[in-house]
C-alpha positions as CSV (number, residue, x, y, z in Angstrom):
1,M,-14.3,-0.6,15.0
2,A,-15.8,3.0,16.7
3,V,-17.1,5.7,14.1
4,A,-17.0,8.9,14.2
5,V,-20.0,11.5,14.4
6,N,-19.6,14.2,13.0
7,Q,-22.4,17.0,14.4
8,H,-21.9,19.6,11.5
9,T,-25.0,19.3,9.3
10,E,-24.7,22.7,6.3
11,L,-24.2,22.0,3.4
12,N,-20.9,22.7,1.5
13,P,-21.2,24.5,-1.7
14,L,-19.8,21.5,-3.1
15,Q,-22.5,19.2,-2.3
16,V,-25.1,21.7,-2.6
17,S,-24.1,21.5,-6.2
18,L,-24.1,17.6,-5.5
19,L,-27.5,17.5,-5.0
20,R,-28.4,20.1,-7.8
21,L,-27.1,17.9,-10.5
22,F,-28.5,14.7,-9.3
23,N,-31.4,16.1,-8.5
24,R,-33.4,14.0,-12.1
25,P,-34.1,10.8,-12.5
26,M,-32.2,7.8,-12.9
27,A,-32.1,4.7,-13.5
28,E,-30.8,2.2,-11.5
29,Q,-27.8,1.4,-13.3
30,E,-26.7,4.4,-13.9
31,T,-27.0,5.2,-10.0
32,L,-25.1,2.0,-9.6
33,E,-22.6,3.0,-11.9
34,L,-21.7,6.8,-10.6
35,K,-21.5,4.1,-6.6
36,R,-18.7,2.6,-8.5
37,L,-16.7,5.8,-9.4
38,L,-16.9,7.3,-6.0
39,V,-15.7,3.8,-4.5
40,K,-12.8,4.0,-7.2
41,H,-12.4,7.6,-6.3
42,Y,-11.9,7.0,-2.4
43,S,-10.5,4.0,-3.1
44,K,-7.8,5.5,-5.0
45,L,-6.8,8.2,-2.2
46,L,-6.7,5.3,0.7
47,K,-4.4,3.2,-0.9
48,E,-2.1,6.5,-1.5
49,E,-2.8,7.6,1.7
50,V,-1.9,3.8,3.6
51,T,1.4,4.0,1.6
52,K,2.5,7.0,2.4
53,V,2.2,6.5,5.7
54,V,3.3,2.8,5.5
55,A,6.5,4.6,4.1
56,E,6.8,7.0,6.6
57,K,6.5,5.0,9.5
58,G,8.6,2.3,7.8
59,Y,6.7,-1.3,8.0
60,I,7.4,-4.1,6.6
61,Q,5.3,-7.4,6.1
62,R,6.7,-8.4,9.5
63,D,5.5,-5.4,11.4
64,F,1.9,-6.4,9.5
65,D,1.9,-9.5,10.7
66,N,3.0,-8.5,14.1
67,M,0.4,-6.3,14.7
68,L,-2.8,-9.3,13.3
69,N,-1.5,-12.1,15.1
70,A,-1.1,-9.4,18.4
71,E,-3.5,-10.7,21.3
72,S,-5.0,-8.1,21.8
């Protein structure tokens, strides 16, 4: 699996704001809850994007089966 490498290192205003917001002691449970919230949010975005692409490409179950069973 290829991983995109982003050479951009400057933080945007939202990132700076989040760093300031979370620049405080937090219990492990609170950290875990925040991580779960972020995972849930990005999972929702990913599902929406995949649904959009599947609709645009007109994929059906047989297409996915063929992709999974294709020899590399």
